C-alpha positions in Angstrom: -30.4 203.1 -133.5 -30.7 205.4 -130.1 -30.8 208.5 -130.1 -30.9 211.5 -127.4 -33.2 213.3 -127.7 -33.3 217.1 -126.5 -36.4 219.4 -126.0 -36.4 223.3 -125.6 -38.6 225.8 -124.5 -42.4 225.1 -125.4 -41.5 222.2 -126.8 -40.2 220.8 -123.7 -43.2 222.4 -121.7 -45.6 220.4 -124.5 -43.9 216.8 -123.7 -43.2 217.4 -120.0 -39.5 216.9 -120.1 -36.2 217.7 -121.2 -35.1 214.4 -122.8 -35.1 211.1 -123.2 -33.3 208.4 -125.1 -35.4 206.7 -128.1 -34.8 203.7 -130.0 -35.6 204.8 -134.0 -35.4 203.2 -137.4 -35.9 207.3 -138.4 -34.1 208.0 -141.7 -34.4 211.8 -141.3 -35.1 214.5 -138.6 -38.4 214.9 -140.2 -38.8 210.7 -140.0 -38.1 211.0 -136.3 -40.7 213.7 -135.5 -43.1 211.3 -137.2 -42.0 209.2 -134.4 -42.2 210.7 -132.1 -45.7 212.1 -132.9 -46.9 208.8 -132.4 -46.2 208.4 -128.7 -48.8 210.3 -128.1 -51.0 213.9 -128.1 -48.2 216.1 -125.6 -46.1 214.8 -129.2 -48.8 215.6 -131.1 -48.9 218.9 -129.6 -45.2 220.0 -129.4 -44.9 219.3 -133.6 -48.2 220.3 -134.6 -46.3 223.2 -136.2 -43.6 221.9 -137.5 -43.3 225.3 -139.6 -42.3 226.5 -135.9 -39.6 224.2 -135.0 -35.5 224.2 -135.7 -33.6 221.2 -135.3 -29.7 220.1 -134.7 -28.0 217.1 -134.7 -25.3 216.7 -132.6 -25.3 220.6 -132.1 -25.4 221.7 -135.7 -28.1 223.3 -137.1 -30.0 220.8 -139.9 -33.2 221.0 -142.2 -35.6 218.6 -141.1 -35.2 216.2 -143.9 -31.3 215.8 -142.9 -29.8 212.8 -142.8 -30.2 211.5 -139.1 -26.6 209.2 -139.8 -24.9 208.3 -136.9 -26.0 211.0 -134.8 -26.3 210.8 -131.3 -27.7 213.6 -130.2 -30.9 215.8 -132.0 -32.5 218.4 -130.5 -35.7 220.4 -131.3 -36.4 224.1 -130.5 -38.6 227.1 -131.8 -36.5 229.8 -133.6 -34.1 231.8 -132.3 -34.4 235.0 -131.4 -31.9 238.0 -131.6 -31.8 240.9 -128.3 
């Protein structure tokens, strides 16, 4: 399945780009993250502290164990703060 992956804030900075389309066989967001980490050191750095990351499927916040299902977009970003 193809999915558009978006990276925000320091996740984007560590990876070096804001989005990409990936071919994945991942069943969950966590599985997708593991596939991305295997792509290289920049991904390892971005996903090193999984507790400092949030994810959204098709613009809906989800837990890392959420199934990808038929999602077209997965976004990774640090926790949001108010202000």
